[in-house]
BADOBA-464965 format. One record per atom (N, C-alpha, C): z, x, y; residue in three letters. Coordinates in steps of 0.02 Angstrom, whole numbers, padded with zeros to 5 digits, always signed. Layout:
BEGIN
ZXYALA
...
//
This chain:
BEGIN
-03032+01503+00398MET
-03041+01575+00397MET
-02988+01607+00443MET
-02951+01656+00417SER
-02899+01688+00457SER
-02930+01734+00509SER
-02888+01753+00559ALA
-02912+01798+00611ALA
-02932+01865+00581ALA
-02897+01888+00530GLN
-02914+01952+00498GLN
-02981+01948+00463GLN
-02994+01893+00428ASP
-03059+01883+00395ASP
-03115+01881+00446ASP
-03103+01847+00502LEU
-03154+01842+00554LEU
-03169+01911+00584LEU
-03117+01951+00594ARG
-03127+02019+00620ARG
-03168+02060+00571ARG
-03153+02054+00507GLN
-03191+02092+00456GLN
-03264+02069+00454GLN
-03275+02004+00464LEU
-03343+01978+00463LEU
-03384+02008+00521LEU
-03355+02009+00580PHE
-03390+02038+00638PHE
-03397+02114+00630PHE
-03347+02146+00602LEU
-03351+02218+00590LEU
-03408+02234+00542LEU
-03414+02195+00489LEU
-03468+02206+00440LEU
-03536+02196+00472LEU
-03542+02144+00514ALA
-03606+02131+00548ALA
-03624+02189+00594ALA
-03574+02216+00629ALA
-03586+02273+00674ALA
-03607+02334+00635ALA
-03577+02345+00577ILE
-03594+02404+00536ILE
-03664+02397+00508ILE
-03679+02340+00478TRP
-03745+02331+00449TRP
-03800+02329+00503TRP
-03783+02303+00561GLY
-03831+02304+00616GLY
-03848+02374+00639GLY
-03799+02420+00633SER
-03810+02490+00654SER
-03849+02530+00603SER
-03857+02505+00542SER
-03892+02544+00490SER
-03964+02559+00509SER
-03997+02512+00543PHE
-04065+02524+00565PHE
-04068+02577+00620PHE
-04017+02578+00662LEU
-04011+02630+00713LEU
-04006+02699+00682LEU
-03961+02707+00633PHE
-03951+02772+00602PHE
-04013+02794+00562PHE
-04049+02747+00533MET
-04112+02765+00500MET
-04161+02794+00550MET
-04168+02762+00607ARG
-04215+02787+00658ARG
-04195+02856+00683ARG
-04130+02869+00688LEU
-04106+02933+00713LEU
-04116+02989+00663LEU
-04117+02973+00598ALA
-04120+03025+00547ALA
-04189+03034+00516ALA
-04231+02983+00517VAL
-04292+02985+00477VAL
-04342+03037+00503VAL
-04342+03051+00567GLU
-04390+03100+00593GLU
-04378+03169+00564GLU
-04315+03189+00556ASP
-04299+03254+00527ASP
-04306+03255+00451ASP
-04284+03201+00419PHE
-04282+03200+00346PHE
-04347+03178+00314PHE
-04379+03128+00342GLY
-04434+03096+00308GLY
-04407+03040+00264GLY
-04451+02997+00240THR
-04431+02937+00204THR
-04391+02951+00141THR
-04419+02989+00095TRP
-04387+02998+00029TRP
-04323+03039+00032TRP
-04321+03096+00066PRO
-04258+03132+00070PRO
-04203+03092+00104PRO
-04221+03053+00155LEU
-04171+03011+00188LEU
-04140+02962+00139LEU
-04181+02932+00098MET
-04156+02884+00049MET
-04114+02916-00005MET
-04133+02977-00025LEU
-04093+03012-00076LEU
-04022+03024-00051LEU
-04017+03048+00011VAL
-03950+03062+00037VAL
-03911+02996+00045VAL
-03945+02944+00069ARG
-03911+02881+00079ARG
-03883+02853+00014ARG
-03926+02843-00036VAL
-03902+02812-00098VAL
-03862+02860-00141VAL
-03878+02925-00136GLY
-03841+02974-00176GLY
-03769+02980-00154GLY
-03758+02988-00089VAL
-03689+02993-00063VAL
-03652+02927-00074VAL
-03686+02871-00062ALA
-03654+02806-00073ALA
-03635+02797-00147ALA
-03679+02820-00192ALA
-03664+02815-00264ALA
-03602+02855-00282ALA
-03597+02916-00256LEU
-03539+02957-00271LEU
-03475+02924-00245LEU
-03478+02895-00185ALA
-03419+02862-00157ALA
-03399+02802-00199ALA
-03448+02761-00219MET
-03433+02701-00258MET
-03411+02718-00329MET
-03439+02771-00358LEU
-03417+02792-00424LEU
-03345+02816-00423LEU
-03325+02846-00367ALA
-03255+02866-00359ALA
-03209+02805-00359ALA
-03232+02751-00327VAL
-03194+02689-00326VAL
-03190+02659-00397VAL
-03246+02661-00433VAL
-03247+02636-00502VAL
-03198+02676-00546VAL
-03199+02742-00537TYR
-03153+02784-00576TYR
-03080+02768-00559TYR
-03066+02759-00495TRP
-02998+02744-00473TRP
-02975+02676-00500TRP
-03020+02627-00502GLN
-03003+02560-00526GLN
-03014+02552-00602GLN
-03038+02606-00635LYS
-03049+02605-00707LYS
-03095+02547-00729LYS
-03155+02547-00700LYS
-03203+02493-00714LYS
-03267+02518-00747LYS
-03264+02575-00782TRP
-03323+02602-00815TRP
-03352+02552-00865TRP
-03308+02515-00899HIS
-03332+02468-00949HIS
-03376+02414-00918HIS
-03362+02397-00855ALA
-03402+02345-00822ALA
-03473+02368-00810ALA
-03483+02434-00798ILE
-03551+02460-00791ILE
-03586+02463-00858ILE
-03550+02485-00910GLN
-03579+02490-00976GLN
-03601+02422-01003GLN
-03563+02370-00987GLN
-03577+02303-01014GLN
-03643+02276-00988GLN
-03660+02292-00926TYR
-03720+02265-00895TYR
-03768+02320-00873TYR
-03769+02375-00907TRP
-03803+02435-00881TRP
-03877+02424-00866TRP
-03913+02388-00909LEU
-03985+02379-00899LEU
-03998+02336-00838LEU
-03964+02280-00833ALA
-03973+02236-00775ALA
-03953+02271-00710ALA
-03900+02310-00713ILE
-03877+02346-00654ILE
-03929+02398-00633ILE
-03959+02431-00682ALA
-04011+02481-00667ALA
-04071+02448-00633ALA
-04090+02390-00657ILE
-04147+02354-00626ILE
-04130+02333-00555ILE
-04070+02308-00545VAL
-04048+02289-00477VAL
-04049+02349-00431VAL
-04032+02408-00457GLY
-04034+02468-00416GLY
-04103+02482-00389GLY
-04153+02467-00429VAL
-04223+02478-00407VAL
-04243+02425-00356VAL
-04230+02362-00372VAL
-04255+02306-00331VAL
-04213+02294-00269VAL
-04148+02308-00272ASN
-04103+02292-00217ASN
-04085+02353-00174ASN
-04104+02412-00196ALA
-04087+02472-00157ALA
-04146+02519-00149ALA
-04171+02546-00205ALA
-04223+02597-00201ALA
-04285+02572-00163ALA
-04310+02514-00182ILE
-04372+02488-00150ILE
-04361+02467-00078ILE
-04313+02421-00064PRO
-04306+02399+00006PRO
-04282+02453+00053PRO
-04235+02496+00031PHE
-04211+02549+00074PHE
-04268+02596+00093PHE
-04311+02612+00044THR
-04367+02657+00057THR
-04417+02625+00105THR
-04430+02561+00095LEU
-04477+02526+00139LEU
-04452+02524+00211LEU
-04387+02512+00219TYR
-04359+02511+00286TYR
-04357+02581+00317TYR
-04347+02631+00276ALA
-04348+02700+00302ALA
-04417+02717+00329ALA
-04469+02695+00293TYR
-04537+02705+00318TYR
-04548+02666+00383TYR
-04528+02603+00383ALA
-04538+02560+00441ALA
-04502+02586+00502ALA
-04444+02618+00492SER
-04405+02642+00549SER
-04440+02696+00589SER
-04492+02726+00560GLN
-04530+02776+00597GLN
-04579+02745+00647GLN
-04591+02680+00641HIS
-04643+02649+00682HIS
-04622+02584+00717HIS
-04564+02556+00699LEU
-04542+02494+00729LEU
-04476+02502+00765LEU
-04464+02460+00815ALA
-04401+02460+00851ALA
-04346+02433+00806ALA
-04285+02454+00819THR
-04227+02430+00781THR
-04223+02354+00783THR
-04233+02325+00843GLY
-04227+02253+00850GLY
-04277+02215+00807GLY
-04338+02241+00802THR
-04390+02209+00761THR
-04369+02209+00687THR
-04347+02267+00663MET
-04328+02272+00593MET
-04269+02227+00576MET
-04221+02224+00620VAL
-04160+02186+00604VAL
-04175+02111+00604VAL
-04222+02088+00646VAL
-04240+02018+00645VAL
-04281+02001+00583VAL
-04327+02045+00565VAL
-04365+02034+00502VAL
-04318+02033+00442VAL
-04267+02076+00444ASN
-04218+02078+00389ASN
-04182+02011+00381ASN
-04175+01974+00436ALA
-04141+01909+00432ALA
-04181+01858+00391ALA
-04243+01876+00374MET
-04284+01832+00331MET
-04262+01835+00258MET
-04218+01880+00240THR
-04198+01889+00170THR
-04174+01823+00139THR
-04128+01785+00170PRO
-04108+01722+00138PRO
-04164+01672+00131PRO
-04213+01674+00176LEU
-04269+01627+00171LEU
-04312+01643+00110LEU
-04329+01708+00101PHE
-04367+01727+00042PHE
-04325+01715-00021PHE
-04260+01726-00015GLY
-04216+01713-00072GLY
-04218+01640-00093GLY
-04221+01594-00044ALA
-04224+01523-00060ALA
-04290+01505-00094ALA
-04346+01533-00070VAL
-04411+01520-00101VAL
-04414+01545-00172VAL
-04391+01607-00183ILE
-04392+01637-00250ILE
-04347+01599-00297ILE
-04287+01579-00273ALA
-04240+01542-00315ALA
-04269+01474-00335ALA
-04311+01445-00290ARG
-04341+01380-00306ARG
-04386+01386-00368ARG
-04425+01439-00372PHE
-04473+01446-00427PHE
-04443+01481-00489PHE
-04395+01526-00478TRP
-04366+01563-00534TRP
-04306+01526-00564TRP
-04262+01501-00522LEU
-04201+01469-00546LEU
-04204+01393-00542LEU
-04262+01367-00519ASP
-04273+01295-00513ASP
-04222+01262-00467ASP
-04204+01296-00413GLU
-04159+01267-00363GLU
-04200+01223-00316GLU
-04181+01161-00311ARG
-04218+01114-00269ARG
-04208+01130-00195ARG
-04261+01120-00156LEU
-04259+01130-00084LEU
-04261+01062-00049LEU
-04210+01047-00009SER
-04210+00984+00029SER
-04260+00989+00086SER
-04274+00932+00117GLY
-04319+00931+00174GLY
-04294+00975+00230GLY
-04228+00976+00240SER
-04199+01018+00293SER
-04210+01092+00279SER
-04204+01113+00215ARG
-04214+01183+00198ARG
-04288+01202+00204ARG
-04333+01156+00186ILE
-04405+01169+00194ILE
-04421+01179+00268ILE
-04392+01136+00311LEU
-04402+01143+00383LEU
-04377+01211+00407LEU
-04321+01233+00379GLY
-04294+01298+00397GLY
-04341+01355+00379GLY
-04372+01350+00321LEU
-04421+01401+00300LEU
-04479+01404+00349LEU
-04504+01346+00369ILE
-04561+01344+00416ILE
-04541+01374+00483ILE
-04483+01355+00509ILE
-04460+01381+00573ILE
-04449+01457+00570ILE
-04418+01480+00515GLY
-04405+01551+00508GLY
-04468+01592+00505GLY
-04516+01570+00466PHE
-04580+01606+00463PHE
-04615+01605+00530PHE
-04610+01549+00566GLY
-04639+01545+00632GLY
-04608+01596+00679GLY
-04542+01605+00674GLY
-04509+01655+00716GLY
-04533+01725+00703GLY
-04544+01742+00640ILE
-04568+01808+00623ILE
-04639+01818+00649ILE
-04681+01766+00643VAL
-04749+01771+00669VAL
-04748+01784+00744VAL
-04705+01749+00780CYS
-04699+01760+00852CYS
-04677+01831+00868CYS
-04634+01858+00827LEU
-04606+01924+00840LEU
-04656+01980+00828LEU
-04696+01974+00775VAL
-04735+02032+00753VAL
-04811+02021+00756VAL
-04834+01964+00782TYR
-04906+01951+00780TYR
-04946+02006+00815TYR
-04920+02032+00870ASP
-04957+02084+00907ASP
-04958+02150+00871ASP
-04908+02161+00827LYS
-04904+02224+00791LYS
-04948+02224+00728LYS
-04962+02165+00701LEU
-05003+02162+00641LEU
-05075+02183+00655LEU
-05097+02176+00717PHE
-05166+02194+00735PHE
-05166+02247+00789PHE
-05115+02290+00787PHE
-05109+02343+00837PHE
-05158+02399+00820PHE
-05178+02437+00871GLU
-05226+02491+00859GLU
-05198+02543+00811GLU
-05132+02555+00814ASP
-05100+02601+00768ASP
-05086+02565+00702ASP
-05124+02581+00650HIS
-05116+02544+00587HIS
-05048+02556+00556HIS
-05014+02611+00574HIS
-04948+02624+00547HIS
-04899+02569+00566HIS
-04907+02541+00625GLN
-04862+02488+00647GLN
-04873+02424+00606GLN
-04936+02410+00591SER
-04951+02352+00549SER
-04922+02361+00479SER
-04930+02421+00451LEU
-04902+02435+00385LEU
-04826+02432+00386LEU
-04795+02454+00441ALA
-04723+02452+00447ALA
-04696+02381+00446ALA
-04732+02335+00480VAL
-04713+02264+00479VAL
-04717+02237+00408VAL
-04772+02251+00374LEU
-04781+02228+00305LEU
-04729+02258+00259LEU
-04711+02321+00270ALA
-04660+02354+00230ALA
-04592+02320+00239ALA
-04576+02302+00302SER
-04513+02268+00316SER
-04511+02200+00281SER
-04567+02163+00284LEU
-04569+02098+00251LEU
-04564+02106+00175LEU
-04596+02158+00148ALA
-04592+02170+00076ALA
-04521+02187+00055ALA
-04484+02220+00099ALA
-04414+02237+00084ALA
-04372+02173+00077ALA
-04384+02124+00122THR
-04345+02062+00117THR
-04364+02023+00054THR
-04428+02026+00034VAL
-04447+01994-00029VAL
-04412+02027-00088VAL
-04407+02093-00086SER
-04372+02130-00139SER
-04299+02110-00143SER
-04267+02103-00085TYR
-04197+02079-00083TYR
-04192+02009-00114TYR
-04241+01966-00098GLY
-04240+01898-00124GLY
-04247+01897-00200GLY
-04291+01940-00227ILE
-04299+01946-00299ILE
-04234+01969-00331ILE
-04203+02019-00300ALA
-04140+02046-00327ALA
-04085+01993-00328ALA
-04084+01949-00278ALA
-04032+01898-00275ALA
-04039+01849-00334ALA
-04100+01827-00348SER
-04111+01782-00405SER
-04099+01818-00471SER
-04120+01881-00476PHE
-04109+01919-00537PHE
-04034+01926-00550PHE
-03997+01942-00498SER
-03925+01951-00505SER
-03891+01886-00526SER
-03914+01831-00496THR
-03885+01766-00513THR
-03897+01749-00587THR
-03955+01769-00612LYS
-03973+01751-00680LYS
-03943+01798-00732LYS
-03941+01864-00717TYR
-03922+01913-00768TYR
-03856+01950-00755TYR
-03827+01942-00696LEU
-03765+01978-00681LEU
-03708+01931-00663LEU
-03713+01868-00683LYS
-03660+01821-00669LYS
-03597+01842-00706LYS
-03542+01850-00669GLY
-03479+01870-00699GLY
-03467+01945-00699GLY
-03518+01984-00681ALA
-03510+02057-00679ALA
-03467+02077-00619ALA
-03429+02131-00627ASP
-03387+02155-00574ASP
-03430+02182-00516ASP
-03420+02157-00455PRO
-03465+02176-00399PRO
-03460+02250-00380PRO
-03401+02279-00385ILE
-03394+02351-00369ILE
-03432+02393-00420ILE
-03427+02375-00484ALA
-03463+02411-00536ALA
-03538+02403-00527ALA
-03560+02342-00509VAL
-03632+02331-00498VAL
-03657+02374-00441VAL
-03619+02378-00387THR
-03640+02418-00329THR
-03644+02492-00347THR
-03592+02517-00380ALA
-03592+02588-00399ALA
-03648+02604-00447ALA
-03659+02561-00496GLY
-03712+02574-00545GLY
-03781+02567-00515GLY
-03790+02518-00470SER
-03856+02508-00440SER
-03874+02565-00393SER
-03826+02591-00356PHE
-03840+02648-00313PHE
-03855+02711-00354PHE
-03822+02718-00411SER
-03837+02774-00455SER
-03908+02769-00483SER
-03927+02709-00502SER
-03995+02698-00526SER
-04046+02712-00472SER
-04032+02689-00411ALA
-04078+02702-00355ALA
-04084+02777-00342ALA
-04029+02813-00348THR
-04030+02886-00337THR
-04078+02920-00386THR
-04074+02900-00449LEU
-04118+02930-00499LEU
-04191+02913-00485LEU
-04204+02854-00457CYS
-04273+02833-00443CYS
-04304+02876-00387CYS
-04266+02887-00334VAL
-04295+02922-00276VAL
-04289+02998-00281VAL
-04249+03022-00329LEU
-04237+03094-00334LEU
-04301+03136-00339LEU
-04347+03122-00386PRO
-04407+03165-00391PRO
-04450+03165-00329PRO
-04456+03107-00296PHE
-04496+03103-00234PHE
-04462+03141-00177PHE
-04395+03136-00175ALA
-04359+03171-00122ALA
-04364+03247-00130ALA
-04362+03271-00192ILE
-04369+03343-00204ILE
-04438+03366-00183ILE
-04489+03327-00199TRP
-04557+03346-00183TRP
-04569+03348-00108TRP
-04540+03299-00072PHE
-04552+03292+00000PHE
-04495+03319+00042PHE
-04450+03358+00012TRP
-04393+03383+00050TRP
-04418+03426+00109TRP
-04391+03416+00169PRO
-04417+03451+00229PRO
-04409+03527+00223PRO
-04461+03561+00245THR
-04460+03635+00244THR
-04427+03663+00307THR
-04421+03621+00359HIS
-04388+03644+00420HIS
-04313+03631+00416HIS
-04277+03659+00462THR
-04204+03649+00464THR
-04188+03580+00492THR
-04149+03542+00456VAL
-04129+03475+00478VAL
-04072+03481+00528VAL
-04077+03446+00583SER
-04027+03452+00636SER
-03960+03422+00614SER
-03907+03445+00647LEU
-03840+03418+00633LEU
-03836+03344+00650LEU
-03872+03324+00703GLY
-03872+03254+00722GLY
-03902+03210+00668GLY
-03957+03234+00636ALA
-03988+03196+00582ALA
-03942+03192+00522ALA
-03909+03248+00506TRP
-03861+03247+00450TRP
-03804+03198+00464TRP
-03779+03199+00526GLY
-03725+03153+00543GLY
-03747+03081+00537GLY
-03809+03066+00558SER
-03834+02998+00554SER
-03842+02975+00482SER
-03870+03017+00439VAL
-03882+02996+00370VAL
-03817+02990+00331VAL
-03768+03034+00346LEU
-03704+03028+00311LEU
-03666+02966+00334LEU
-03672+02950+00398THR
-03642+02888+00423THR
-03676+02828+00390THR
-03742+02831+00384LEU
-03780+02778+00351LEU
-03757+02769+00279LEU
-03745+02825+00244ALA
-03726+02822+00173ALA
-03654+02798+00164ALA
-03608+02827+00202LEU
-03537+02813+00191LEU
-03515+02749+00226LEU
-03533+02742+00290LEU
-03509+02684+00328LEU
-03552+02622+00314LEU
-03618+02629+00324CYS
-03663+02571+00321CYS
-03680+02549+00250CYS
-03666+02591+00201THR
-03683+02574+00132THR
-03620+02566+00090THR
-03583+02620+00078ALA
-03525+02617+00033ALA
-03469+02575+00062ALA
-03444+02593+00121ILE
-03388+02558+00151ILE
-03406+02485+00167ILE
-03468+02475+00191ALA
-03489+02407+00208ALA
-03487+02361+00147ALA
-03509+02386+00089TYR
-03508+02345+00029TYR
-03436+02330+00007TYR
-03391+02378+00016ILE
-03321+02365-00001ILE
-03292+02310+00044ILE
-03307+02313+00109ILE
-03285+02261+00155ILE
-03314+02194+00135ILE
-03379+02194+00117PHE
-03411+02131+00099PHE
-03378+02100+00038PHE
-03366+02139-00014TYR
-03336+02111-00074TYR
-03263+02091-00064TYR
-03229+02124-00017ARG
-03162+02103+00001ARG
-03164+02035+00035ARG
-03216+02024+00076LEU
-03225+01958+00108LEU
-03241+01904+00056LEU
-03284+01922+00008VAL
-03301+01874-00045VAL
-03238+01851-00082VAL
-03194+01899-00097ALA
-03132+01882-00132ALA
-03085+01840-00089ALA
-03090+01849-00023SER
-03043+01814+00022SER
-03069+01745+00043SER
-03133+01741+00061ILE
-03159+01678+00089ILE
-03216+01648+00049ILE
-03237+01682-00005GLY
-03290+01656-00047GLY
-03359+01681-00027GLY
-03405+01679-00075GLY
-03472+01707-00063GLY
-03511+01667-00012GLY
-03506+01600-00013ALA
-03546+01559+00032ALA
-03528+01573+00105ALA
-03465+01581+00121ARG
-03444+01594+00189ARG
-03456+01667+00209ARG
-03452+01711+00159SER
-03463+01782+00174SER
-03535+01796+00194SER
-03582+01758+00166VAL
-03653+01769+00179VAL
-03671+01752+00251VAL
-03626+01719+00287THR
-03639+01706+00358THR
-03646+01770+00398THR
-03626+01826+00370VAL
-03635+01891+00403VAL
-03709+01903+00417VAL
-03753+01875+00376THR
-03825+01882+00386THR
-03846+01858+00455THR
-03813+01806+00479PHE
-03832+01777+00544PHE
-03805+01818+00603PHE
-03755+01860+00589LEU
-03725+01900+00643LEU
-03757+01969+00649LEU
-03792+01991+00597VAL
-03820+02058+00598VAL
-03874+02067+00651VAL
-03922+02021+00659PRO
-03975+02032+00709PRO
-03950+02044+00781PRO
-03902+02004+00806PRO
-03879+02019+00874PRO
-03850+02089+00881PRO
-03812+02111+00832PHE
-03783+02178+00835PHE
-03838+02231+00831PHE
-03886+02222+00786GLY
-03940+02270+00780GLY
-03980+02277+00844GLY
-03992+02220+00876ILE
-04029+02220+00940ILE
-03989+02255+00994ILE
-03923+02241+00996ILE
-03880+02273+01046ILE
-03880+02349+01039ILE
-03874+02374+00976TRP
-03875+02447+00965TRP
-03941+02476+00989TRP
-03996+02444+00972GLY
-04062+02470+00991GLY
-04073+02471+01066GLY
-04051+02418+01100VAL
-04062+02413+01173VAL
-04019+02464+01211VAL
-03955+02468+01193PHE
-03909+02509+01232PHE
-03908+02583+01211PHE
-03924+02598+01148LEU
-03921+02667+01126LEU
-03990+02700+01121LEU
-04043+02660+01111LEU
-04110+02689+01105LEU
-04156+02666+01161LEU
-04129+02626+01207ASN
-04168+02601+01264ASN
-04230+02562+01241ASN
-04223+02524+01187GLU
-04279+02484+01163GLU
-04288+02421+01206GLU
-04350+02400+01216PRO
-04361+02340+01257PRO
-04338+02276+01222PRO
-04316+02229+01262PHE
-04296+02164+01234PHE
-04309+02111+01288PHE
-04361+02071+01276GLY
-04381+02020+01325GLY
-04377+01950+01297GLY
-04412+01905+01331PHE
-04408+01835+01311PHE
-04437+01823+01241PHE
-04492+01857+01224ASN
-04523+01847+01158ASN
-04475+01866+01102ASN
-04440+01923+01111GLU
-04392+01946+01060GLU
-04334+01896+01055GLU
-04310+01872+01113LEU
-04255+01824+01113LEU
-04274+01759+01080LEU
-04334+01733+01097PHE
-04358+01671+01068PHE
-04369+01677+00993PHE
-04400+01733+00972SER
-04414+01744+00901SER
-04349+01750+00861SER
-04301+01786+00889THR
-04236+01794+00855THR
-04202+01726+00846THR
-04204+01685+00899ALA
-04173+01619+00895ALA
-04206+01576+00840ALA
-04272+01579+00835LEU
-04308+01541+00784LEU
-04289+01565+00714LEU
-04286+01631+00704VAL
-04270+01658+00638VAL
-04199+01638+00618VAL
-04152+01643+00664LEU
-04083+01625+00648LEU
-04076+01551+00634LEU
-04110+01509+00674LEU
-04108+01436+00662LEU
-04140+01420+00594LEU
-04197+01450+00579GLY
-04230+01439+00515GLY
-04187+01461+00457GLY
-04153+01518+00464THR
-04109+01543+00411THR
-04050+01496+00400THR
-04020+01472+00454LEU
-03963+01426+00448LEU
-03984+01362+00411LEU
-04045+01336+00426LEU
-04069+01276+00392LEU
-04088+01291+00319LEU
-04123+01347+00308ALA
-04148+01363+00241ALA
-04092+01377+00192ALA
-04036+01402+00217THR
-03980+01418+00172THR
-03930+01361+00168THR
-03942+01307+00205GLY
-03898+01249+00199GLY
-03838+01248+00245GLY
-03831+01299+00289PHE
-03774+01299+00334PHE
-03782+01248+00390PHE
-03844+01232+00406LEU
-03859+01175+00449LEU
-03900+01126+00408LEU
-03890+01062+00419ASN
-03926+01013+00379ASN
-03951+00956+00423ASN
-04015+00942+00418ILE
-04046+00885+00451ILE
-04066+00835+00396ILE
-04041+00774+00398PRO
-04056+00727+00344PRO
-04130+00707+00341PRO
-04166+00740+00296LEU
-04237+00724+00284LEU
-04244+00705+00210LEU
-04288+00660+00195ARG
-04293+00635+00126ARG
-04333+00679+00079ARG
-04384+00712+00104ASN
-04428+00750+00061ASN
-04391+00807+00028ASN
-04408+00820-00035LYS
-04381+00877-00073LYS
-04437+00913-00108LYS
-04424+00977-00124LEU
-04475+01017-00159LEU
-04442+01049-00220LEU
//
């Protein structure tokens, strides 16, 4: 991996790690649905401009139905769930739960795509789930039921991402990634539009909230995906996905230093378990065990 590719990998991790921060800064003024409309709507316009510039409309038309479904499962549902969760959970908690995405992806791929799981990957799943339990066990039975629901919403978002990964592997193999991104964000925009109109805030939204949501849409969504697909073209998909392991530290750093969120031994230990489990479950680390599933 070249120094330039490595810089882009860390840059992407820093950007995606900050997305949870910008959600927390904007959601109080916007609310869940309007926040998501601005995020996916602005990102869709930006990506459609790229599609127009690269003349890739045919790529969207060829896979339009599958792309529309991915827009619901990979953007509309998980983005909305995280927007809700951001009202009740710390940035660090959400970003560590988000690291569970590859683990759920491995489980879903096992049953949907019949991908075998080695003993090492099974061990990774157990360790990863254990890390999440350590991180959120006190919140699942907290007096404020909103916090419990927020944890469940975050976990549901990672499951949705995992479903989208297997669906894309099965039905979007060979599709142009830029076209898929532009089309899926457009589909997500249409999904959240009626809810956003109904729940649009009656008060004046602050300039700070507008700045946060536009940064979320343009930097953390549109530009981040362009960087990601540039990395895929340069170093391959398997090595590009290592960005997943770098996002939690950056997300935690943003939350601690910019929002003064607490970070103690339990958070550190839980994060380490989740990252270790993810590395094992995705095959980046391997322990020679005989059992397979």
